[in-house]
C-alpha positions as CSV (number, residue, x, y, z in Angstrom):
1,X,21.2,15.8,-14.3
2,X,18.6,18.0,-16.1
3,X,16.7,20.9,-14.6
4,X,13.7,18.7,-14.0
5,X,15.9,16.1,-12.2
6,X,16.6,18.1,-9.1
7,X,18.0,16.0,-6.3
8,X,15.7,15.4,-3.4
9,X,16.0,17.9,-0.5
10,X,17.5,16.7,2.8
11,X,14.9,15.4,5.2
12,X,15.1,14.4,8.8
13,X,12.6,11.7,9.9
14,X,11.7,10.9,13.5
15,X,10.4,7.4,13.7
16,X,8.8,6.0,16.9
17,X,8.8,2.1,16.5
18,X,5.7,0.1,17.4
19,X,3.7,3.3,17.9
20,X,0.3,1.4,18.0
21,X,1.7,-0.6,20.9
22,X,2.8,2.6,22.7
23,X,-0.6,4.2,22.2
24,X,-2.4,1.1,23.3
25,X,-0.5,1.1,26.6
26,X,-1.0,4.8,27.2
27,X,1.4,7.6,28.0
28,X,2.6,5.9,31.2
29,X,2.8,2.4,29.8
30,X,6.1,0.6,29.2
31,X,6.3,-2.2,26.7
32,X,9.7,-3.4,27.7
33,X,9.7,-7.0,28.6
34,X,5.9,-7.3,28.0
35,X,4.2,-9.6,25.5
36,X,1.9,-7.1,23.7
37,X,0.1,-7.3,20.3
38,X,-2.2,-4.7,18.8
39,X,-4.8,-6.1,16.4
40,X,-7.0,-4.8,13.7
41,X,-9.5,-6.8,11.6
42,X,-8.7,-10.0,13.4
43,X,-4.9,-9.8,12.6
44,X,-1.8,-8.5,14.3
45,X,-1.0,-4.9,13.3
46,X,2.0,-4.3,15.6
47,X,3.7,-6.2,18.4
48,X,6.2,-5.3,21.2
49,X,9.8,-6.2,20.8
50,X,9.5,-9.1,23.2
51,X,6.5,-10.5,21.4
52,X,8.3,-10.3,18.0
53,X,11.2,-12.2,19.5
54,X,8.8,-14.9,20.4
55,X,7.6,-15.2,16.8
56,X,4.6,-12.8,16.6
57,X,4.5,-11.1,13.2
58,X,2.4,-8.4,11.5
59,X,-0.5,-10.0,9.6
60,X,-0.7,-13.1,11.9
61,X,-4.1,-14.2,13.0
62,X,-4.9,-13.6,16.7
63,X,-5.3,-17.3,17.5
64,X,-2.0,-18.1,15.9
65,X,-0.2,-15.4,17.9
66,X,-1.8,-16.6,21.1
67,X,-0.8,-20.2,20.4
68,X,2.9,-19.1,20.4
69,X,3.0,-18.1,24.0
70,X,1.0,-17.8,27.2
71,X,0.1,-14.3,28.6
72,X,0.1,-12.4,25.3
73,X,-1.7,-9.1,25.9
74,X,-4.2,-8.3,23.0
75,X,-5.3,-4.7,22.4
76,X,-7.6,-3.4,19.7
77,X,-6.1,-0.6,17.6
78,X,-7.1,2.9,18.7
79,X,-6.3,5.4,15.9
80,X,-7.6,8.3,17.9
81,X,-5.3,7.6,20.8
82,X,-2.3,7.1,18.4
83,X,-2.9,10.6,16.9
84,X,-3.6,12.3,20.3
85,X,-0.4,10.9,21.9
86,X,1.8,11.6,18.9
87,X,0.9,15.2,19.1
88,X,3.2,15.5,22.1
89,X,6.0,14.2,19.9
90,X,5.1,16.5,17.1
91,X,5.2,19.5,19.5
92,X,8.6,18.5,20.8
93,X,10.0,18.1,17.3
94,X,8.3,21.2,16.0
95,X,9.9,23.3,18.7
96,X,13.3,22.7,17.0
97,X,12.2,23.2,13.3
98,X,10.2,25.9,11.5
99,X,8.4,23.3,9.4
100,X,7.1,19.9,10.4
101,X,4.8,17.4,8.7
102,X,3.2,14.3,10.1
103,X,3.4,11.3,7.8
104,X,1.2,9.2,10.1
105,X,0.9,8.9,13.8
106,X,4.3,7.5,14.9
107,X,6.5,9.2,12.2
108,X,7.1,12.8,11.3
109,X,9.6,14.7,9.2
110,X,11.3,18.1,9.1
111,X,13.4,19.7,6.3
112,X,17.0,19.4,7.3
113,X,18.5,22.5,5.7
114,X,17.2,25.4,7.9
115,X,17.0,23.4,11.1
116,X,20.6,22.0,10.7
117,X,22.0,25.4,9.9
118,X,20.3,26.9,13.0
119,X,21.5,24.1,15.4
120,X,25.0,23.8,14.1
121,X,24.8,20.9,11.6
122,X,22.9,17.7,11.0
123,X,24.6,15.7,13.7
124,X,23.8,18.4,16.3
125,X,20.2,18.6,15.1
126,X,19.8,14.9,15.5
127,X,21.1,14.9,19.0
128,X,18.8,17.8,20.0
129,X,15.8,15.9,18.4
130,X,16.7,12.7,20.4
131,X,16.8,14.8,23.6
132,X,13.5,16.5,22.8
133,X,11.6,13.3,22.0
134,X,13.0,11.4,25.0
135,X,12.0,14.3,27.3
136,X,8.4,13.6,26.1
137,X,8.8,10.1,27.4
138,X,9.0,8.4,24.0
139,X,11.8,6.4,22.4
140,X,12.6,7.1,18.8
141,X,14.9,6.5,15.9
142,X,16.1,9.3,13.6
143,X,17.5,9.2,10.1
144,X,18.7,11.9,7.6
145,X,19.0,11.5,3.9
146,X,18.2,13.1,0.5
147,X,14.4,12.6,0.1
148,X,11.7,11.4,2.4
149,X,11.8,7.7,1.4
150,X,15.5,7.4,2.0
151,X,15.2,9.3,5.3
152,X,12.5,6.9,6.5
153,X,14.7,3.9,5.7
154,X,17.7,5.6,7.3
155,X,15.6,6.2,10.5
156,X,15.0,2.5,10.9
157,X,18.8,2.0,11.1
158,X,19.5,5.4,12.8
159,X,21.8,6.6,10.0
160,X,22.8,9.9,8.5
161,X,23.2,9.3,4.8
162,X,25.8,11.7,3.3
163,X,24.5,14.3,0.8
164,X,24.2,12.7,-2.7
165,X,24.4,9.2,-1.3
166,X,20.7,8.3,-1.2
167,X,20.7,6.4,-4.5
168,X,23.5,4.2,-3.4
169,X,21.9,3.7,0.0
170,X,18.5,2.7,-1.5
171,X,20.0,0.4,-4.1
172,X,20.1,-2.7,-1.8
173,X,16.5,-2.4,-0.6
174,X,13.5,-4.3,-2.0
175,X,11.8,-2.3,-4.9
176,X,8.6,-2.2,-2.8
177,X,10.2,0.5,-0.7
178,X,9.9,3.0,-3.6
179,X,7.0,1.6,-5.7
180,X,3.4,1.0,-4.8
181,X,2.3,-2.6,-4.2
182,X,0.9,-3.4,-7.7
183,X,3.9,-1.9,-9.5
184,X,6.3,-3.5,-7.1
185,X,4.7,-6.9,-7.7
186,X,5.1,-6.5,-11.4
187,X,8.7,-5.4,-11.1
188,X,9.6,-8.4,-9.0
189,X,8.0,-10.7,-11.6
190,X,10.2,-9.0,-14.2
191,X,13.3,-9.7,-12.2
192,X,13.8,-6.2,-10.8
193,X,13.7,-7.2,-7.1
194,X,15.9,-4.3,-5.8
195,X,15.7,-0.5,-6.0
196,X,19.2,-0.5,-7.6
197,X,18.2,-2.7,-10.5
198,X,15.0,-0.6,-11.1
199,X,17.0,2.6,-10.9
200,X,19.4,1.3,-13.6
201,X,16.6,1.2,-16.2
202,X,16.5,4.1,-18.8
203,X,13.9,6.7,-17.8
204,X,12.3,6.8,-21.2
205,X,11.7,3.0,-21.1
206,X,10.1,3.3,-17.6
207,X,7.8,6.0,-18.7
208,X,6.7,4.1,-21.8
209,X,6.1,0.8,-19.9
210,X,4.9,2.0,-16.4
211,X,3.4,5.5,-16.9
212,X,3.3,8.3,-14.4
213,X,3.3,5.9,-11.4
214,X,6.5,4.2,-12.7
215,X,8.2,7.5,-13.4
216,X,7.6,8.7,-9.8
217,X,8.9,5.5,-8.4
218,X,11.9,5.5,-10.7
219,X,12.8,9.1,-9.7
220,X,12.7,8.1,-6.0
221,X,14.9,5.1,-6.8
222,X,17.5,7.5,-8.3
223,X,17.5,9.8,-5.3
224,X,15.4,12.5,-6.9
225,X,12.1,14.1,-6.0
226,X,9.2,12.0,-7.0
227,X,7.9,14.7,-9.2
228,X,8.8,18.3,-10.1
229,X,6.9,20.8,-7.8
230,X,5.0,23.5,-9.7
231,X,4.3,27.0,-8.7
232,X,0.8,27.9,-7.5
233,X,-1.2,29.2,-10.4
234,X,-1.7,33.0,-10.3
235,X,-5.0,33.9,-8.8
236,X,-5.9,30.3,-7.8
237,X,-7.4,30.1,-4.4
238,X,-6.9,26.5,-3.4
239,X,-7.5,27.0,0.4
240,X,-10.7,25.4,1.6
241,X,-12.1,27.3,4.6
242,X,-15.3,27.3,6.7
243,X,-16.2,29.9,9.2
244,X,-18.5,29.1,12.1
245,X,-21.3,31.4,13.3
246,X,-20.8,29.9,16.8
247,X,-17.3,29.4,18.2
248,X,-16.7,25.8,19.1
249,X,-14.7,24.6,22.1
250,X,-15.1,20.9,21.3
251,X,-14.0,19.0,18.2
252,X,-17.2,17.0,17.3
253,X,-19.1,19.8,15.5
254,X,-16.1,20.6,13.4
255,X,-15.4,17.0,12.6
256,X,-18.8,16.9,10.8
257,X,-17.7,19.8,8.6
258,X,-14.3,18.2,7.8
259,X,-15.5,15.8,5.1
260,X,-17.2,18.6,3.1
261,X,-14.1,20.8,3.5
262,X,-11.8,17.9,2.3
263,X,-14.1,17.4,-0.8
264,X,-13.9,21.1,-1.5
265,X,-10.1,21.0,-1.4
266,X,-9.9,18.0,-3.7
267,X,-12.4,19.6,-6.1
268,X,-10.3,22.8,-6.2
269,X,-7.1,20.9,-6.9
270,X,-8.8,18.8,-9.6
271,X,-10.2,21.9,-11.3
272,X,-6.7,23.3,-11.5
273,X,-5.2,20.0,-12.7
274,X,-3.0,19.7,-9.6
275,X,-2.3,17.4,-6.8
276,X,-0.5,18.1,-3.5
277,X,2.2,16.5,-1.5
278,X,0.9,17.7,1.9
279,X,-1.9,19.7,3.5
280,X,-2.1,21.9,6.6
281,X,-4.9,21.8,9.1
282,X,-5.4,25.3,10.5
283,X,-7.8,26.6,13.1
284,X,-8.4,30.2,14.1
285,X,-9.8,31.1,17.5
286,X,-11.9,34.0,18.7
287,X,-8.9,35.6,20.4
288,X,-7.0,35.6,17.0
289,X,-4.7,32.8,18.1
290,X,-4.0,30.1,15.5
291,X,-2.8,26.5,15.5
292,X,-1.5,24.6,12.4
293,X,-0.2,21.1,11.7
294,X,0.9,19.7,8.3
295,X,0.1,16.1,7.2
296,X,1.6,14.2,4.3
297,X,-0.8,13.7,1.4
298,X,1.3,12.7,-1.7
299,X,-1.8,12.8,-3.9
300,X,-3.1,9.5,-2.6
301,X,-5.5,10.4,0.3
302,X,-9.2,10.4,-0.4
303,X,-11.5,13.1,1.0
304,X,-12.5,10.6,3.7
305,X,-8.9,9.9,4.6
306,X,-8.1,13.7,4.8
307,X,-11.2,14.2,7.0
308,X,-10.0,11.4,9.3
309,X,-6.7,13.1,9.8
310,X,-8.5,16.4,10.5
311,X,-10.5,14.6,13.2
312,X,-7.3,13.2,14.7
313,X,-5.7,16.6,14.8
314,X,-8.8,18.4,16.2
315,X,-9.1,15.8,19.0
316,X,-5.4,16.1,19.9
317,X,-5.7,19.9,20.1
318,X,-8.9,19.6,22.2
319,X,-7.0,17.3,24.6
320,X,-4.3,20.0,24.8
321,X,-6.9,22.7,25.4
322,X,-5.8,24.7,22.4
323,X,-9.3,26.1,21.8
324,X,-11.0,26.0,25.1
325,X,-13.0,28.9,26.8
326,X,-9.8,30.9,27.4
327,X,-9.2,31.1,23.6
328,X,-12.9,31.8,22.9
329,X,-13.3,28.6,20.8
330,X,-12.7,28.0,17.1
331,X,-14.2,30.4,14.6
332,X,-12.6,29.1,11.4
333,X,-11.2,25.8,10.1
334,X,-9.0,25.7,7.0
335,X,-7.3,23.1,4.8
336,X,-4.3,24.5,2.9
337,X,-2.7,22.3,0.2
338,X,1.0,22.6,-0.3
339,X,3.8,21.0,-2.5
340,X,1.7,21.3,-5.6
341,X,2.4,19.2,-8.7
342,X,0.8,18.6,-12.0
343,X,-1.6,15.7,-11.6
344,X,-1.4,13.2,-14.5
345,X,-4.6,11.6,-13.5
346,X,-5.1,7.9,-12.8
347,X,-7.4,5.1,-13.8
348,X,-10.0,4.5,-11.1
349,X,-11.3,1.0,-10.2
350,X,-15.0,0.6,-9.6
351,X,-14.4,1.1,-5.9
352,X,-12.1,4.1,-6.1
353,X,-14.6,6.7,-7.2
354,X,-16.7,9.1,-5.2
355,X,-20.1,8.3,-3.7
356,X,-22.0,9.6,-6.8
357,X,-19.9,7.5,-9.1
358,X,-20.5,4.4,-7.0
359,X,-24.2,5.0,-7.1
360,X,-24.1,5.3,-10.9
361,X,-22.1,2.1,-11.2
362,X,-24.5,0.2,-8.9
363,X,-27.5,1.4,-11.0
364,X,-25.8,0.4,-14.2
365,X,-24.9,-3.1,-12.9
366,X,-28.5,-3.6,-11.7
367,X,-29.8,-2.6,-15.2
368,X,-27.5,-5.0,-16.9
369,X,-28.7,-7.8,-14.6
370,X,-32.3,-6.9,-15.3
371,X,-31.7,-7.3,-19.1
372,X,-29.2,-10.2,-19.3
373,X,-29.9,-12.1,-16.1
374,X,-28.8,-12.2,-12.5
375,X,-25.4,-13.9,-13.2
376,X,-24.5,-11.5,-16.1
377,X,-22.5,-9.2,-13.7
378,X,-20.2,-10.8,-11.2
379,X,-17.6,-9.8,-8.7
380,X,-14.4,-11.8,-8.2
381,X,-12.7,-12.8,-5.0
382,X,-9.4,-14.6,-4.5
383,X,-9.7,-17.9,-2.6
384,X,-7.7,-21.0,-1.8
385,X,-7.2,-23.7,-4.5
386,X,-4.6,-25.7,-6.4
387,X,-5.4,-24.8,-10.0
388,X,-5.4,-21.2,-11.3
389,X,-9.1,-21.5,-12.2
390,X,-9.9,-22.6,-8.7
391,X,-8.4,-19.6,-7.0
392,X,-11.1,-17.1,-8.1
393,X,-14.7,-17.3,-6.9
394,X,-17.2,-15.4,-9.0
395,X,-20.4,-14.2,-7.3
396,X,-23.4,-12.4,-8.9
397,X,-23.3,-8.6,-8.2
398,X,-25.2,-7.8,-5.0
399,X,-24.8,-11.3,-3.5
400,X,-22.5,-12.0,-0.6
401,X,-19.5,-14.2,-1.3
402,X,-20.8,-17.6,0.0
403,X,-18.0,-19.9,-1.0
404,X,-15.2,-19.8,1.5
405,X,-12.0,-21.8,1.2
406,X,-9.2,-22.2,3.6
407,X,-6.1,-19.9,3.0
408,X,-3.8,-22.9,2.9
409,X,-1.4,-24.4,2.7
410,X,-2.5,-26.2,-0.5
411,X,-0.1,-29.1,-1.2
412,X,0.3,-29.4,-4.9
413,X,-0.6,-25.8,-5.6
414,X,1.0,-24.3,-8.7
415,X,3.9,-22.1,-7.7
416,X,4.4,-18.5,-8.8
417,X,4.3,-16.9,-11.2
418,X,0.6,-17.5,-12.0
419,X,-0.8,-17.5,-15.6
420,X,-2.0,-14.1,-16.8
421,X,-4.9,-15.6,-18.7
422,X,-7.2,-18.4,-17.5
423,X,-10.0,-19.8,-19.8
424,X,-13.5,-19.3,-18.5
425,X,-14.6,-22.6,-20.1
426,X,-12.9,-25.9,-20.7
427,X,-10.6,-25.6,-23.7
428,X,-9.5,-29.0,-25.0
429,X,-6.0,-29.4,-26.6
430,X,-4.0,-32.4,-27.9
431,X,-0.5,-33.1,-26.9
432,X,1.4,-35.5,-29.3
433,X,4.9,-37.0,-29.4
434,X,7.3,-37.1,-32.4
435,X,5.5,-40.1,-33.9
436,X,2.1,-38.4,-33.7
437,X,0.8,-40.5,-30.8
438,X,-1.1,-38.9,-27.8
439,X,1.2,-38.2,-24.9
440,X,0.1,-40.1,-21.8
441,X,0.9,-39.7,-18.1
442,X,1.3,-42.8,-15.8
443,X,-0.3,-43.1,-12.3
444,X,3.1,-42.0,-11.0
445,X,2.8,-38.7,-13.0
446,X,5.5,-39.7,-15.4
447,X,5.4,-39.0,-19.2
448,X,5.2,-42.1,-21.4
449,X,6.7,-40.2,-24.3
450,X,8.2,-36.8,-24.8
451,X,5.8,-34.1,-26.1
452,X,6.7,-32.7,-29.6
453,X,3.5,-31.1,-30.9
454,X,0.6,-29.2,-29.3
455,X,-2.7,-28.9,-31.2
456,X,-4.9,-26.1,-30.2
457,X,-7.5,-23.9,-32.0
458,X,-6.9,-25.9,-35.2
459,X,-3.1,-25.0,-35.1
460,X,-0.2,-27.4,-34.7
461,X,2.6,-25.8,-32.7
462,X,6.1,-27.4,-32.1
463,X,6.8,-27.9,-28.4
464,X,10.2,-26.3,-27.6
465,X,10.4,-27.2,-23.8
466,X,8.4,-28.4,-20.9
467,X,8.4,-28.8,-17.1
468,X,6.5,-31.3,-15.1
469,X,4.1,-33.0,-14.9
470,X,3.0,-32.5,-11.3
471,X,0.3,-34.6,-9.8
472,X,-2.7,-33.2,-7.8
473,X,-5.2,-35.7,-6.3
474,X,-8.3,-34.1,-4.9
475,X,-11.4,-35.4,-3.1
476,X,-9.8,-38.8,-2.9
477,X,-12.4,-39.8,-0.3
478,X,-15.4,-39.2,-2.7
479,X,-16.7,-41.2,-5.6
480,X,-16.0,-38.2,-7.9
481,X,-12.3,-37.9,-6.8
482,X,-10.1,-36.6,-9.6
483,X,-6.5,-37.3,-10.4
484,X,-5.0,-34.3,-12.3
485,X,-1.5,-33.7,-13.5
486,X,-0.3,-30.2,-14.6
487,X,2.5,-29.4,-17.0
488,X,4.1,-26.3,-18.4
489,X,5.1,-26.1,-22.0
490,X,6.7,-23.6,-24.3
491,X,5.9,-23.6,-28.0
492,X,7.7,-22.4,-31.1
493,X,5.9,-19.1,-31.4
494,X,7.3,-18.1,-28.0
495,X,4.1,-18.8,-26.0
496,X,4.2,-20.4,-22.5
497,X,1.2,-22.4,-21.5
498,X,-0.1,-24.4,-18.6
499,X,-1.8,-27.7,-19.5
500,X,-3.6,-30.3,-17.3
501,X,-4.5,-33.9,-18.1
502,X,-7.3,-35.7,-16.4
503,X,-8.7,-39.1,-17.5
504,X,-6.3,-39.1,-20.5
505,X,-7.7,-35.8,-21.9
506,X,-5.5,-32.7,-22.1
507,X,-6.9,-29.2,-21.5
508,X,-5.5,-25.6,-21.4
509,X,-5.5,-24.2,-17.9
510,X,-3.7,-20.9,-18.5
511,X,-1.3,-18.9,-20.6
512,X,1.7,-16.9,-19.2
513,X,1.6,-14.3,-21.9
514,X,-1.1,-11.7,-22.7
């Protein structure tokens, strides 16, 4: 292990299961034995243990959840209530440790080393944390491990992972536990379904193929810190602070200032080429008293997301009367970044930029449309469909997506993996057998002869293997109903293609290589 490959520090994670349900029922509510679901955007976000036992799952539509049982209680998600109630848990945990950070309402973490030494070991610390959280009227699960990711997974199972054992503990979990969704999806398609298989790859190969995001995920999979922490640059003032001329005893006026403060913090970090793993929200009152709470950042929170967490924290403190008339009100609000690391940068999508960038992008799109026509700039939206070309709906920029298709199921739909390239126009090909005759498909979707040659773009390629064909009959009730059969073939140059035949004519529907 090199100097840059420092093992992750021991972390203790306190996890309160189904926290949106707890917050929806209120401080005195009890979800035991009750059928409760919290919804957001028309889908289930969280459910009580009894509701999950009856089949309610995260992501399920409200109507589907209600159809499973009578008497299901539906509550809209209340993020402000989640943050306000969790402050009681954070206070109870923070009383036993010098440092605490909130990952999100419902889960927080403390460094294990100092707190465990003070309380007589990790086992003793865990017992004290259980007692403290339960005294606040909340049930929790606690886990200890090397690194925050391993500790979170350990908390689900209420485990204390031995020092140095995080890599072995993580090995059996899905790779999505250490990698972001897009990278995890790619790794699964490459056959690296588990953390252990991903961790076994050479670090240099991961860096070459997956970049900085892959390196961070690979380090987590090996039980290391996601990235080396760097020292604060000499003389760099990265704290974003605003002082108020009038002391505030309510949160609302300060919430308006939070977004500008978050943008200043991000701008300061960007100018120094840094990111941060966490940030502290601090308030200073007229009587010189202060309050501080640390939230997890990990370099992924936008300015708006940071401002939202500041709002949650200020409202929680207001509910606790931290800056009421007795304290004289708040005279200063600060954001303090911590856990600095060298930011390698990232490629932004059109919707990831700041407000000014989005406005420039919108003006550029409108200008292209004015020159080349209304349909020259389009947005894509995934939709239902059987063929790969049917599963993307393209709409001119600025128009609402009008074509809506059911989510499924779609009998006869092509199974995963999907082609990586799909032609935008019909591309005819010819499929011949060993005698040079056109390969035909019967009404029962059976090949009349075995394919041997594929003719495409003026080239004749030997067919080395095939699968299918699979029939797909659509719009059978209409005069224009079509009977299509799809077939996968591999050719001598190593390419893998998806073909379709309709009316005796073959066409290319997709390619599985780039």
